[in-house]
C-alpha positions as CSV (number, residue, x, y, z in Angstrom):
1,X,-7.4,6.4,23.0
2,X,-9.0,5.1,19.8
3,X,-7.9,3.7,16.2
4,X,-8.8,3.6,12.7
5,X,-7.8,1.0,10.3
6,X,-8.7,2.5,6.8
7,X,-8.7,-1.0,4.4
8,X,-8.1,-0.1,0.6
9,X,-9.5,-3.1,-1.2
10,X,-8.3,-4.6,-4.7
11,X,-9.1,-5.4,-8.0
12,X,-12.4,-6.8,-9.3
13,X,-16.1,-5.7,-9.1
14,X,-16.0,-5.4,-5.3
15,X,-18.9,-4.9,-3.8
16,X,-19.6,-2.4,-0.8
17,X,-18.6,-3.5,2.5
18,X,-18.2,-7.5,1.7
19,X,-14.4,-7.5,1.8
20,X,-13.9,-4.9,4.9
21,X,-16.7,-7.4,6.9
22,X,-14.4,-10.2,5.4
23,X,-11.6,-8.8,6.6
24,X,-12.7,-7.8,10.0
25,X,-14.2,-11.0,11.2
26,X,-10.4,-12.7,10.9
27,X,-8.8,-10.0,12.4
28,X,-10.8,-9.6,15.5
29,X,-10.7,-11.8,17.9
30,X,-13.9,-14.1,18.0
31,X,-17.2,-13.1,20.4
32,X,-18.0,-14.7,23.0
33,X,-20.9,-16.4,23.7
34,X,-24.2,-14.1,23.4
35,X,-21.9,-11.6,21.7
36,X,-21.1,-9.3,18.8
37,X,-17.6,-9.6,17.2
38,X,-18.3,-6.4,16.0
39,X,-20.9,-3.5,15.7
40,X,-21.7,-1.7,12.5
41,X,-22.3,1.9,12.7
42,X,-23.1,5.4,10.4
43,X,-19.9,6.0,8.5
44,X,-19.3,9.5,9.2
45,X,-16.0,10.3,7.6
46,X,-17.4,9.0,4.1
47,X,-19.9,10.5,1.5
48,X,-20.7,6.9,0.4
49,X,-24.5,5.9,1.5
50,X,-24.0,2.2,1.0
51,X,-20.3,2.1,4.0
52,X,-20.5,1.9,7.4
53,X,-18.1,2.1,10.7
54,X,-17.6,-1.2,12.0
55,X,-16.1,-1.3,15.7
56,X,-14.6,-3.5,17.9
57,X,-16.2,-4.3,20.7
58,X,-14.2,-3.9,24.0
59,X,-11.9,-1.1,26.4
60,X,-9.5,-0.4,23.3
61,X,-11.6,0.9,20.7
62,X,-10.8,-0.1,17.1
63,X,-12.7,1.5,14.2
64,X,-12.9,0.2,10.6
65,X,-13.4,2.2,7.5
66,X,-13.3,0.9,3.8
67,X,-12.2,3.0,1.2
68,X,-14.2,1.4,-1.7
69,X,-13.4,3.0,-5.1
70,X,-14.5,0.3,-8.0
71,X,-17.4,2.1,-8.9
72,X,-15.2,4.6,-10.5
73,X,-13.9,2.5,-12.9
74,X,-16.3,1.9,-15.8
75,X,-16.2,1.2,-19.2
76,X,-12.9,-0.8,-19.5
77,X,-12.7,-2.0,-22.7
78,X,-9.8,-4.2,-24.4
79,X,-8.5,-1.1,-26.0
80,X,-7.7,-0.1,-22.3
81,X,-6.0,-3.6,-21.9
82,X,-4.2,-3.9,-25.1
83,X,-2.6,-0.2,-24.4
84,X,-1.1,-1.2,-21.0
85,X,-0.2,-4.7,-22.2
86,X,2.3,-3.1,-24.7
87,X,3.9,-0.8,-22.4
88,X,4.2,-3.6,-20.3
89,X,5.9,-6.3,-23.1
90,X,7.8,-3.8,-24.7
91,X,10.7,-3.5,-22.0
92,X,14.3,-4.7,-22.3
93,X,14.5,-8.3,-20.4
94,X,17.0,-6.3,-17.5
95,X,13.7,-3.4,-16.8
96,X,11.3,-6.6,-15.8
97,X,11.8,-6.9,-12.3
98,X,12.7,-11.1,-11.4
99,X,8.9,-11.6,-9.5
100,X,7.8,-11.3,-13.6
101,X,10.5,-12.8,-15.6
102,X,9.0,-16.0,-15.8
103,X,5.6,-14.7,-16.9
104,X,7.0,-12.1,-19.3
105,X,9.1,-14.4,-20.8
106,X,6.5,-17.0,-21.3
107,X,4.1,-14.4,-23.3
108,X,6.6,-13.2,-25.2
109,X,7.5,-17.2,-26.4
110,X,3.6,-17.6,-26.8
111,X,3.3,-14.4,-28.8
112,X,6.8,-15.0,-31.5
113,X,5.2,-18.8,-31.4
114,X,2.6,-17.7,-33.6
115,X,4.5,-16.2,-36.6
116,X,6.4,-19.6,-37.1
117,X,2.7,-21.5,-37.4
118,X,1.8,-19.4,-40.0
119,X,5.2,-19.4,-41.6
120,X,5.7,-23.0,-41.8
121,X,2.5,-23.5,-43.9
122,X,-0.1,-24.1,-40.8
123,X,-1.9,-21.1,-41.6
124,X,-3.4,-22.7,-44.6
125,X,-4.6,-25.7,-42.0
126,X,-5.9,-23.6,-39.9
127,X,-8.1,-21.6,-42.6
128,X,-8.9,-25.1,-44.0
129,X,-10.4,-25.6,-40.2
130,X,-12.2,-22.6,-39.2
131,X,-14.0,-22.9,-43.2
132,X,-15.8,-25.9,-42.1
133,X,-16.7,-24.8,-38.5
134,X,-20.4,-23.1,-39.6
135,X,-21.1,-26.7,-40.2
136,X,-20.8,-27.5,-36.5
137,X,-22.9,-25.0,-34.6
138,X,-22.2,-26.0,-31.4
139,X,-18.9,-25.7,-31.5
140,X,-19.4,-22.5,-32.7
141,X,-21.7,-21.8,-29.7
142,X,-19.4,-23.0,-27.2
143,X,-16.5,-20.8,-28.7
144,X,-18.7,-17.8,-28.4
145,X,-19.4,-18.8,-24.8
146,X,-15.4,-19.2,-24.2
147,X,-14.5,-15.8,-25.6
148,X,-17.2,-14.4,-23.6
149,X,-16.5,-15.8,-20.4
150,X,-12.5,-14.9,-21.4
151,X,-13.8,-11.5,-21.7
152,X,-15.3,-11.0,-18.4
153,X,-12.2,-12.6,-16.3
154,X,-9.8,-10.7,-18.0
155,X,-12.1,-7.2,-17.7
156,X,-13.2,-8.0,-14.1
157,X,-9.3,-9.2,-12.6
158,X,-7.3,-7.1,-15.1
159,X,-9.1,-4.1,-16.1
160,X,-9.0,-2.1,-12.7
161,X,-5.4,-2.3,-13.4
162,X,-4.9,-1.6,-16.1
163,X,-6.8,1.7,-16.0
164,X,-5.1,2.8,-12.3
165,X,-2.0,1.9,-13.8
166,X,-1.7,3.3,-17.0
167,X,-1.2,7.1,-16.6
168,X,-2.9,7.5,-20.5
169,X,-5.0,10.5,-21.1
170,X,-8.2,8.4,-21.2
171,X,-7.3,7.4,-17.3
172,X,-6.0,10.4,-16.2
173,X,-9.9,11.7,-14.8
174,X,-10.4,8.2,-13.4
175,X,-7.2,8.1,-11.8
176,X,-7.7,11.6,-10.1
177,X,-11.5,10.5,-8.9
178,X,-10.2,7.7,-7.0
179,X,-7.3,9.5,-5.2
180,X,-9.5,12.5,-4.6
181,X,-12.2,10.6,-2.9
182,X,-9.3,8.8,-0.7
183,X,-7.9,11.7,0.4
184,X,-10.8,13.2,1.8
185,X,-11.6,10.2,3.8
186,X,-8.0,10.9,5.3
187,X,-8.4,14.4,6.1
188,X,-11.5,13.7,7.3
189,X,-9.8,11.1,10.0
190,X,-7.2,13.5,10.8
191,X,-8.9,16.9,11.2
192,X,-11.9,14.9,13.3
193,X,-8.5,14.3,15.5
194,X,-10.7,11.5,17.5
195,X,-7.9,8.9,16.5
196,X,-4.7,8.5,18.6
197,X,-3.4,6.5,15.4
198,X,-4.0,5.5,12.1
199,X,-3.5,2.5,10.5
200,X,-3.6,2.0,6.3
201,X,-4.1,-2.1,5.0
202,X,-4.3,-1.6,1.5
203,X,-5.0,-5.8,-1.1
204,X,-4.0,-5.8,-4.1
205,X,-4.1,-2.4,-6.1
206,X,-5.4,-1.3,-3.1
207,X,-2.4,-0.8,-2.1
208,X,-1.1,1.3,-5.0
209,X,-3.5,3.3,-4.2
210,X,-2.7,3.2,-0.6
211,X,0.6,4.7,-1.2
212,X,-0.2,7.4,-3.7
213,X,-2.8,8.7,-0.9
214,X,0.4,8.7,1.8
215,X,2.7,10.3,-1.0
216,X,0.1,13.2,-1.5
217,X,-1.8,13.3,1.9
218,X,2.0,14.2,3.6
219,X,2.3,17.1,1.5
220,X,-0.5,18.9,3.9
221,X,0.0,17.1,7.3
222,X,3.9,15.8,7.3
223,X,6.3,17.8,6.0
224,X,6.1,21.0,8.8
225,X,6.8,21.6,12.3
226,X,4.6,23.7,14.4
227,X,5.5,23.2,17.8
228,X,4.9,25.6,20.4
229,X,8.0,28.1,20.8
230,X,7.8,27.1,24.9
231,X,7.9,24.0,24.5
232,X,11.2,24.4,22.8
233,X,12.9,26.3,25.2
234,X,11.8,23.8,28.2
235,X,13.9,20.9,26.4
236,X,16.8,23.7,25.4
237,X,16.7,25.2,28.6
238,X,17.4,21.1,30.0
239,X,20.3,20.9,27.9
240,X,18.1,18.6,25.7
241,X,17.8,18.0,22.2
242,X,14.2,18.7,21.2
243,X,14.4,16.3,18.3
244,X,16.6,13.4,19.2
245,X,15.2,11.1,17.1
246,X,14.7,13.0,13.9
247,X,17.2,14.9,14.0
248,X,20.1,12.3,14.4
249,X,18.4,8.7,15.9
250,X,16.4,8.0,13.0
251,X,19.1,8.7,10.2
252,X,21.7,6.4,12.1
253,X,19.2,3.8,12.5
254,X,18.5,3.8,9.0
255,X,22.2,4.2,7.5
256,X,22.3,1.0,9.6
257,X,19.9,-1.3,7.6
258,X,21.1,-3.7,5.4
259,X,19.9,-6.0,2.6
260,X,20.0,-8.8,5.3
261,X,16.3,-9.5,5.7
262,X,16.6,-11.1,9.7
263,X,14.9,-9.3,12.0
264,X,17.5,-8.0,14.2
265,X,18.9,-5.6,11.3
266,X,15.7,-4.6,10.8
267,X,14.0,-3.8,14.4
268,X,16.1,-0.7,15.2
269,X,15.2,1.5,12.2
270,X,11.1,0.2,13.2
271,X,11.8,1.5,16.8
272,X,13.5,4.5,15.7
273,X,10.4,5.3,13.2
274,X,7.7,4.5,16.5
275,X,9.7,6.8,18.5
276,X,10.1,9.3,15.3
277,X,6.1,9.7,15.0
278,X,6.0,9.8,18.7
279,X,7.9,12.7,18.6
280,X,6.4,14.8,16.0
281,X,3.0,13.9,17.7
282,X,4.5,14.9,21.2
283,X,5.0,18.4,19.5
284,X,1.6,18.7,18.1
285,X,2.5,17.5,14.5
286,X,-0.8,16.2,12.6
287,X,0.8,13.3,10.9
288,X,-1.2,10.4,12.9
289,X,-0.7,7.4,10.3
290,X,1.5,4.7,11.8
291,X,1.4,2.1,9.8
292,X,0.9,0.9,6.3
293,X,0.5,-2.8,5.5
294,X,0.0,-4.5,2.0
295,X,-1.0,-7.3,1.7
296,X,-0.4,-9.0,-2.2
297,X,0.8,-6.0,-3.3
298,X,1.9,-5.0,-7.3
299,X,4.3,-3.0,-6.1
300,X,7.1,-5.5,-5.9
301,X,7.5,-4.8,-9.8
302,X,6.9,-0.9,-8.9
303,X,9.7,-1.0,-12.0
304,X,7.6,-1.6,-14.4
305,X,4.4,-0.4,-13.1
306,X,5.3,2.9,-12.1
307,X,8.0,3.4,-14.4
308,X,9.5,3.2,-18.4
309,X,12.3,0.9,-17.0
310,X,15.1,1.0,-14.2
311,X,16.7,4.0,-14.7
312,X,13.8,6.0,-14.9
313,X,12.5,4.0,-11.9
314,X,16.0,5.1,-10.3
315,X,15.7,8.7,-11.2
316,X,12.6,9.2,-10.2
317,X,13.0,7.7,-6.8
318,X,16.4,9.8,-6.1
319,X,14.2,13.3,-7.3
320,X,12.0,12.2,-4.5
321,X,8.5,11.3,-7.0
322,X,8.1,8.2,-5.6
323,X,9.2,8.1,-1.9
324,X,11.0,5.1,-0.4
325,X,11.5,3.5,3.2
326,X,13.9,5.1,4.3
327,X,13.5,8.4,2.5
328,X,16.1,9.4,0.1
329,X,18.6,11.9,2.2
330,X,18.1,15.4,1.6
331,X,20.1,18.3,2.5
332,X,20.3,17.1,6.5
333,X,19.6,13.7,7.2
334,X,15.5,13.0,5.9
335,X,14.4,16.5,5.6
336,X,16.4,20.0,6.6
337,X,17.1,22.6,9.1
338,X,13.9,25.1,9.4
339,X,14.5,28.9,9.5
340,X,15.1,30.0,13.0
341,X,12.1,30.3,15.3
342,X,12.1,32.5,18.4
343,X,11.8,31.6,21.8
344,X,10.2,33.0,24.7
345,X,12.1,35.3,27.0
346,X,15.4,34.1,25.3
347,X,17.7,35.7,22.9
348,X,18.4,32.3,21.9
349,X,16.4,30.8,18.4
350,X,15.8,27.2,17.5
351,X,16.3,25.9,13.7
352,X,13.5,22.7,13.6
353,X,14.6,20.0,12.1
354,X,11.6,19.1,8.9
355,X,11.5,16.1,7.3
356,X,11.4,16.8,3.6
357,X,8.1,15.9,0.9
358,X,9.2,12.6,0.2
359,X,9.5,11.4,3.6
360,X,6.3,9.9,4.9
361,X,7.8,6.4,5.9
362,X,10.4,8.1,7.6
363,X,7.6,7.8,11.2
364,X,5.5,5.1,9.1
365,X,6.3,2.2,9.2
366,X,5.9,-0.1,6.5
367,X,5.0,-4.0,6.3
368,X,4.2,-6.1,3.4
369,X,2.9,-9.7,3.1
370,X,3.0,-11.7,0.3
371,X,2.6,-15.3,-0.7
372,X,5.8,-16.7,-2.7
373,X,5.5,-17.2,-6.0
374,X,7.5,-20.5,-6.8
375,X,9.8,-20.4,-10.1
376,X,7.8,-17.1,-10.3
377,X,4.8,-18.3,-11.5
378,X,3.3,-21.1,-9.1
379,X,1.4,-18.8,-6.2
380,X,1.0,-15.1,-5.6
381,X,3.0,-13.6,-8.6
382,X,0.8,-10.4,-8.4
383,X,2.7,-9.1,-5.1
384,X,6.1,-10.3,-4.0
385,X,8.9,-8.6,-1.7
386,X,9.1,-4.9,-2.2
387,X,12.6,-4.4,-0.1
388,X,14.5,-4.2,-3.0
389,X,12.3,-1.8,-5.0
390,X,11.0,0.8,-2.4
391,X,13.7,0.6,0.9
392,X,15.2,-1.7,2.5
393,X,13.5,-0.2,6.1
394,X,10.2,-2.2,4.3
395,X,9.4,-5.1,6.5
396,X,8.6,-8.4,3.7
397,X,6.9,-11.0,5.5
398,X,6.3,-14.3,3.4
399,X,3.3,-16.1,4.6
400,X,1.7,-19.3,4.4
401,X,-1.5,-21.1,3.5
402,X,-2.8,-24.8,4.2
403,X,-4.6,-24.9,0.5
404,X,-4.3,-26.3,-3.2
405,X,-4.5,-22.5,-4.4
406,X,-1.3,-21.8,-2.6
407,X,0.0,-23.2,-5.9
408,X,-2.1,-20.6,-8.4
409,X,-2.9,-16.9,-8.6
410,X,-5.8,-17.8,-6.7
411,X,-3.8,-17.6,-3.4
412,X,-3.9,-13.7,-3.6
413,X,-7.5,-13.5,-2.5
414,X,-6.4,-15.7,0.6
415,X,-4.7,-13.9,2.9
416,X,-7.3,-13.4,5.6
417,X,-9.2,-16.5,4.7
418,X,-9.0,-18.3,7.8
419,X,-9.9,-21.9,6.3
420,X,-7.4,-21.7,4.0
421,X,-4.0,-20.9,5.9
422,X,-2.0,-22.7,7.6
423,X,-1.3,-22.2,11.1
424,X,1.6,-25.5,11.5
425,X,5.1,-24.5,10.8
426,X,6.3,-25.9,7.5
427,X,9.5,-27.8,8.3
428,X,12.6,-25.7,6.7
429,X,10.4,-22.8,5.7
430,X,10.5,-19.3,7.1
431,X,7.1,-18.1,6.4
432,X,4.7,-17.7,8.9
433,X,0.9,-17.9,9.4
434,X,-1.0,-15.4,7.0
435,X,-3.4,-14.3,9.8
436,X,-0.9,-14.2,12.7
437,X,1.6,-11.9,10.6
438,X,-1.6,-9.3,9.3
439,X,-2.5,-8.9,13.5
440,X,0.8,-8.4,14.3
441,X,1.9,-5.8,11.3
442,X,-1.5,-3.6,12.1
443,X,-0.6,-4.1,15.7
444,X,-4.5,-3.6,17.0
445,X,-3.5,-4.9,20.5
446,X,-0.6,-2.7,21.2
447,X,-2.8,1.0,21.0
448,X,-0.9,1.8,24.2
449,X,2.5,1.6,22.1
450,X,1.9,4.6,20.5
451,X,0.4,6.8,24.1
452,X,2.8,10.0,24.0
453,X,2.9,12.9,26.0
454,X,2.1,16.0,24.6
455,X,4.0,19.2,25.3
456,X,2.1,21.9,26.7
457,X,0.9,24.4,25.7
458,X,-0.1,22.3,22.5
459,X,0.1,24.0,19.3
460,X,-2.4,25.9,17.1
461,X,-4.6,23.5,14.6
462,X,-2.7,23.0,11.4
463,X,-4.5,25.2,8.6
464,X,-4.6,22.1,5.7
465,X,-5.6,23.8,2.3
466,X,-9.3,22.8,1.2
467,X,-8.6,21.5,-2.2
468,X,-9.4,18.2,-2.9
469,X,-7.8,17.4,-5.6
470,X,-4.6,15.3,-5.6
471,X,-1.3,17.2,-7.5
472,X,0.4,13.4,-8.7
């Protein structure tokens, strides 16, 4: 059995393969003396010459792919940033997610404070001071250098997010290109039939891109039922429900979810998700994405980033534009009863249960890692918990670091930086070791759990549309 891990990098002018190599070096066991930890081989799934496929050594083969999208983001200007920031700032306080309220209020206080300075007469003083500056050439040089440094920093770190998360006309082509290329990679992986399971890991903005890709790919592979009728007949003849998980147990486990984040309240649903995924695969269902792992994900602020307000956000989830975990209910649980299918040698017919178009997370487990931001400011405030935003079926995992960076936004890039992570429990803290939690979420050493016994004869290959552009 083989498994594929698709890593989607985050913001910043990333270099191809640099982030993937550091990620793979962290999640794979150390190499034995004189041995390689992983091998670099040609990437036949991607269309970029700069990319390689990294392959683990040992009996269980894991192939790591990088979806590299940074080169699509070009020509970002201050105008793009200002347009995006304006849309984020001019919201009602009730429409600002809890994790960003501190920064949102501080930004407004800073902006409003400029007005009183002018009214109180400081404007004249500032103007007089500025008029004297030409006599101090060094001051001007330092000022210009600082402005250039600020511009490079802001455009480098924030520009990608401003372009991808803003559906303005000038950004549509960019968003389309990023999604279309990501879909091509995932379609190639599915069509190859080489992997028993596929795991998508998204860091930072990469988690939003991964969410969008799963949403669109599910339309091609997810919401259909292509089981061979003879396998259904065998189940009915034995007086067994052909779809006991997707048709019943999964919905029951999802209905039992609560806001209590204790593992024992979430585990039954996650078990049902895995069993539902295996049940679908037994009948030849082509969906191979078993797990979605988000790391430092801005989806924690989805209400602010993906909608115009809380009502719009709730409406879009309710209308199944934004998939949730567990999915929004349909006519029959997380799906609907499809047209009856004929059974060989029997007058009976069977109406299969089909998951609806926004139900990828009925059978794909979602784990989310984040460094807590104390006071909404000291830590990784870019990421955060997702359950309250996108569903109680998401496993939120707060993690810890031993670096001084844990009190700054710089910790956003430390999730697999081994030298900065802490493997010592902190008294009174529920935070897990970041690398341990990441390995547990990906489950590279649990490939055997995803093994299933296919029903015979196997169904015919699923016809997938060749159109590559995502309809988002």
